C-alpha positions in Angstrom: 0.0 0.0 0.0 1.3 3.4 -1.0 2.2 6.0 1.7 -0.6 8.3 0.5 -3.1 5.5 0.7 -2.0 4.7 4.2 -2.2 8.3 5.3 -5.7 8.5 3.8 -6.8 5.4 5.7 -5.4 6.7 9.0 -7.2 10.0 8.7 -10.5 8.7 7.3 -11.9 7.3 10.6 -11.0 10.4 12.8 -12.6 12.6 10.1 -15.8 10.6 10.2 -15.8 10.7 14.1 -15.3 14.5 13.9 -18.2 14.9 11.4 -20.5 13.1 13.7 -19.3 15.0 16.7 -19.8 18.3 15.0 -23.3 17.4 13.9 -24.1 16.6 17.5 -22.6 19.8 18.7 -24.8 21.6 16.2 -27.9 20.0 17.7 -28.3 17.1 15.4 -28.7 13.4 16.1 -26.9 10.3 14.8 -28.8 7.3 13.5 -28.3 3.7 14.3 -25.9 2.9 11.5 -23.7 5.8 12.5 -23.9 4.7 16.2 -22.8 1.2 15.2 -19.8 2.7 13.4 -18.8 4.2 16.8 -19.5 1.0 18.8 -17.4 -0.9 16.3 -14.2 1.1 16.6 -11.3 -1.2 17.5 -8.1 0.8 17.2 -7.0 2.4 20.4 -6.1 5.7 18.8 -9.6 5.9 17.1 -11.3 5.1 20.4 -9.4 7.9 22.2 -10.3 10.3 19.4 -14.0 9.4 20.1 -13.5 9.8 23.8 -12.2 13.3 23.3 -15.3 14.1 21.3 -17.5 12.6 24.0 -15.8 15.0 26.4 -16.3 18.0 24.1 -20.0 17.1 23.7 -20.4 16.8 27.4 -18.8 20.2 28.0 -20.9 21.8 25.3 -24.2 20.7 26.8 -23.4 20.3 30.5 -20.4 22.6 31.1 -18.4 21.4 34.1 -21.4 20.4 36.2 -21.6 16.8 37.5 -24.8 15.4 38.9 -24.2 13.3 42.1 -26.8 10.8 43.2 -27.0 8.2 46.0 -29.4 5.4 47.0 -31.0 3.9 50.1 -31.7 0.2 49.9 -35.2 0.6 51.4 -36.2 -3.0 51.1 -33.5 -5.7 50.6 -33.5 -9.2 49.2 -36.1 -11.9 48.6 -37.2 -10.3 45.3 -39.6 -12.5 43.3 -38.0 -11.6 40.0 -35.2 -13.8 38.5 -32.9 -11.2 37.0 -29.7 -13.2 36.4 -27.4 -10.3 37.4 -29.1 -9.5 40.8 -27.9 -10.7 44.1 -31.3 -9.8 45.7 -33.3 -12.3 43.8 -35.0 -15.0 45.9 -34.1 -17.5 43.1 -30.4 -17.4 44.0 -28.3 -18.2 47.1 -26.0 -15.2 47.4 -25.9 -14.2 51.1 -27.4 -10.8 50.3 -29.1 -9.0 53.2 -32.8 -9.4 53.6 -35.1 -7.0 55.4 -38.5 -5.3 55.0 -39.3 -1.8 54.1 -37.3 0.5 56.4 -38.5 3.0 59.0 -38.3 6.8 58.5 -35.1 7.4 60.5 -32.6 5.7 58.2 -34.1 7.5 55.2 -33.8 10.8 57.0 -30.2 10.0 57.9 -29.4 9.2 54.3 -30.8 12.5 53.2 -28.8 14.4 55.7 -25.5 12.6 54.8 -26.2 13.2 51.1 -26.7 16.9 51.8 -23.4 17.1 53.7 -21.6 15.7 50.7 -23.3 17.9 48.1 -25.4 15.0 46.6 -28.4 16.2 44.7 -30.7 13.3 45.0 -31.3 10.2 47.2 -33.2 7.3 45.6 -35.4 4.9 47.6 -34.7 1.5 46.0 -36.7 -1.6 46.9 -36.2 -5.3 45.9 -39.6 -6.5 44.9 -41.6 -6.9 41.7 -43.3 -3.5 42.0 -45.9 -1.2 43.5 -49.7 -1.6 43.6 -52.5 0.3 45.4 -52.5 -0.6 49.1 -50.8 0.0 52.5 -47.3 -0.4 51.0 -47.9 2.4 48.5 -49.1 4.5 51.4 -45.9 3.9 53.3 -43.8 4.6 50.3 -45.6 7.9 49.7 -45.0 8.8 53.3 -41.2 8.3 53.0 -41.2 10.4 49.8 -43.2 13.2 51.4 -40.9 13.1 54.5 -37.8 13.4 52.3 -39.4 16.2 50.4 -40.2 18.1 53.6 -36.5 17.9 54.7 -35.7 20.2 51.7 -32.1 19.0 51.5 -31.9 16.5 48.7 -34.4 15.6 46.0 -36.3 12.4 46.8 -36.1 9.9 43.9 -37.3 6.3 43.9 -36.8 3.0 42.1 -39.6 0.7 43.2 -40.0 -1.7 40.3 -43.0 -2.2 38.0 -46.1 0.0 38.2 -49.3 -1.5 36.9 -51.7 1.4 36.9 -51.8 5.1 36.2 -53.2 5.7 39.7 -50.0 4.5 41.4 -47.9 6.8 39.3 -50.1 9.7 40.1 -49.9 9.0 43.8 -46.1 9.1 43.7 -46.2 12.4 41.9 -48.6 13.8 44.5 -46.3 12.7 47.3 -43.5 14.8 45.8 -41.6 12.4 43.6 -39.8 14.1 40.7 -37.7 11.3 39.2 -38.2 7.5 39.0 -35.5 5.0 38.2 -36.6 2.1 36.0 -33.9 0.6 33.8 -34.6 -1.0 30.5 -31.4 -3.0 31.4 -30.6 -4.2 27.9 -31.9 -4.4 24.3 -35.4 -5.8 23.7 -33.7 -8.8 21.9 -31.4 -9.6 24.8 -33.8 -9.0 27.7 -35.2 -12.6 27.9 -31.6 -13.8 28.3 -31.4 -12.2 31.8 -35.0 -12.1 33.0 -38.1 -14.2 32.4 -40.4 -13.2 35.3 -41.4 -10.0 33.6 -40.9 -8.6 30.1 -39.3 -5.6 28.3 -42.8 -4.4 27.5 -43.7 -4.4 31.2 -40.9 -2.0 31.7 -42.0 0.3 28.9 -45.5 0.3 30.2 -44.3 1.4 33.6 -42.3 4.2 32.0 -45.4 5.3 30.1 -47.5 5.6 33.3 -44.7 7.7 35.0 -44.3 10.1 32.1 -48.1 10.6 31.9 -47.9 11.5 35.6 -45.2 14.1 34.9 -42.4 12.2 36.6 -38.9 12.4 35.1 -37.4 9.1 34.0 -34.1 7.7 35.1 -33.5 4.7 32.9 -30.4 3.0 31.6 -29.0 -0.5 31.7 -26.2 -2.9 32.5 -23.3 -3.7 30.2 -21.1 -6.7 30.4 -23.8 -9.4 30.8 -22.8 -11.2 27.5 -24.7 -8.8 25.2 -23.3 -7.7 21.9 -22.3 -4.2 20.8 -25.5 -4.2 18.7 -27.5 -4.8 21.9 -25.7 -1.9 23.6 -26.5 0.3 20.6 -30.1 -0.7 20.6 -30.4 0.0 24.3 -29.1 3.5 23.8 -31.4 4.2 20.9 -34.4 2.9 22.9 -33.4 5.1 25.9 -33.3 8.1 23.5 -36.7 7.2 22.2 -38.4 7.0 25.6 -36.9 10.3 26.6 -35.0 9.3 29.7 -33.6 12.3 31.5 -30.9 10.5 33.5 -29.2 7.4 31.9 -27.4 5.2 34.4 -24.7 3.0 32.9 -24.0 0.0 35.2 -21.1 -2.4 34.6 -21.8 -5.9 35.7 -20.1 -6.8 39.0 -20.6 -10.6 39.0 -21.9 -11.8 42.3 -21.3 -15.4 43.5 -24.5 -17.4 43.5 -26.0 -15.6 40.5 -26.1 -17.1 37.0 -23.6 -14.5 35.8 -21.1 -15.1 38.6 -18.5 -16.3 36.0 -19.2 -13.8 33.3 -16.0 -12.4 31.8 -15.6 -8.7 32.5 -15.5 -6.1 29.8 -12.1 -4.4 29.1 -12.0 -0.9 30.5 -11.5 0.7 27.1 -14.7 -1.1 25.8 -16.5 0.4 28.8 -15.2 3.9 28.1 -16.1 3.6 24.4 -19.7 2.6 25.4 -20.0 5.7 27.6 -18.8 7.8 24.7 -21.3 6.2 22.3 -24.1 6.9 24.8 -23.0 10.6 24.8 -23.1 10.8 21.0 -26.5 9.2 20.9 -28.0 11.2 23.8 -26.0 14.4 23.9 -28.2 16.4 26.3 -29.0 13.7 28.8 -27.3 13.0 32.2 -25.1 10.0 31.5 -24.6 8.6 35.0 -21.9 6.0 35.8 -23.2 3.8 38.6 -22.7 0.2 39.7 -19.5 -1.7 39.0 -17.3 1.2 38.1 -14.7 0.7 40.9 -14.2 -3.0 40.2 -14.2 -2.7 36.4 -12.5 0.6 35.7 -10.1 0.6 38.7 -7.5 3.4 38.1 -9.3 4.6 34.9 -12.4 5.9 36.7 -11.5 9.5 36.1 -11.7 8.9 32.3 -15.5 8.4 32.5 -15.9 12.2 32.3 -13.5 12.4 29.3 -15.7 9.8 27.6 -18.8 12.0 28.2 -20.3 11.0 31.6 -22.0 13.9 33.4 -23.3 12.2 36.5 -22.0 9.8 39.2 -23.5 7.4 41.7 -21.7 8.0 45.0 -21.8 6.2 48.3 -22.3 2.4 48.5 -24.5 0.5 46.1 -27.3 -1.9 47.0 -25.2 -4.8 48.3 -21.6 -3.9 47.4 -19.2 -1.1 48.4 -18.2 1.9 46.4 -15.1 4.0 47.0 -15.5 6.7 49.7 -17.5 9.8 48.7 -14.5 11.9 49.7 -12.4 10.2 47.1 -15.0 10.9 44.4 -15.2 14.5 45.4 -11.4 14.9 45.3 -11.4 13.3 41.8 -13.9 15.9 40.6 -11.9 18.7 42.1 -8.7 17.4 40.5 -10.5 17.4 37.1 -11.9 20.9 37.5 -15.5 19.6 37.7 -18.3 21.0 39.8 -20.8 18.7 41.6 -23.1 21.7 42.3 -25.9 20.5 40.0 -29.5 21.4 40.7 -31.8 20.9 37.7 -32.5 18.9 34.7 -31.3 20.8 31.6 -32.4 19.3 28.3 -33.3 22.4 26.4 -30.4 22.6 24.0 -31.3 19.8 21.6 -34.9 19.1 21.6 -36.1 18.3 25.1 -36.4 14.5 25.5 -33.9 13.8 22.7 -36.5 12.5 20.3 -36.1 15.5 18.0 -39.4 17.2 19.0 -39.1 20.5 20.9 -42.3 20.3 22.8 -43.5 16.7 23.0 -42.4 13.1 22.9 -44.2 10.1 21.5 -43.7 7.7 24.3 -45.6 4.4 23.7 -48.7 4.0 25.8 -47.8 0.4 26.6 -44.9 1.3 26.2 -33.3 -5.2 38.0 -27.4 -5.4 38.1 -25.5 -6.9 40.4 -25.5 -3.3 41.6 -27.8 -1.2 39.5 -29.3 2.2 40.2 -32.8 0.7 39.7 -34.6 -2.2 41.3 
């Protein structure tokens, strides 16, 4: 191959990445074929080029603000669902803690601690199938209202499937602003890791929540054995449903679960996935959550270069995270500011679907350590 042909081949991919990056910076969106081009990058230099564009897109739409979030395991273990990544499923023997719905005091304490650390939101997470009308819904709404009255951090929740509009409306009336409900994976791959409920059940829950006026926190788990096409389709679906916050969890295999021996993803593949999510959903909060410490190790700070704009801090549901103080120091060292206080999606069409004022969410339309139940 001639020198000129080699030079042309070397520059072709960076130029294509740059063209897509500039389109996103100008308010445009990339399609599935273009997203798959990014997911398919193999050369380390090309991947780092894409990471730099992920960082540029993040700074363009989010500045130097980083959204911090934490969770409270409000009801642990003995979950009826058989999600193959989850240590809290009753189907597996994992030694995970089990207890019923917690009293008000631990929730209040979690809110106070979060406020001391500058954390924006605290999410109530429960290991069960979901919420229905009845005494448990009343108790959940009481916890949300109590957190709201503290006025320190925003009360969020991740309480599984919702089977009626009335339940979603009750949560909104109690003061809930954002609900976590991961799609987890692509529609095609979903039955590979859960058979006790369906992908469509999750879309239906999200539809109820959006109709109630509740913001959606929805993402997924990577590293479960899915393909790059599955990750791409997950990201495209998250854009379609209009998720405001998109948690990216990396599988942390737990002994006793069906995925306990799953081979971990290489750190560079994880960072590339984060950047792809940023290209696909430029205005959203891309949050790095469960599994980051064990999978990324010393490369954790690169998640922001790849395009992440939010971080789960504090411990996860059943495993430990690194100390909050270490995360805050990391942000200071990078010149990033955790003083985030609102959803900001106005720059590129609201929900990310391309429509300025509305989104066509379908009407019928859990990770070893995920943000959502």
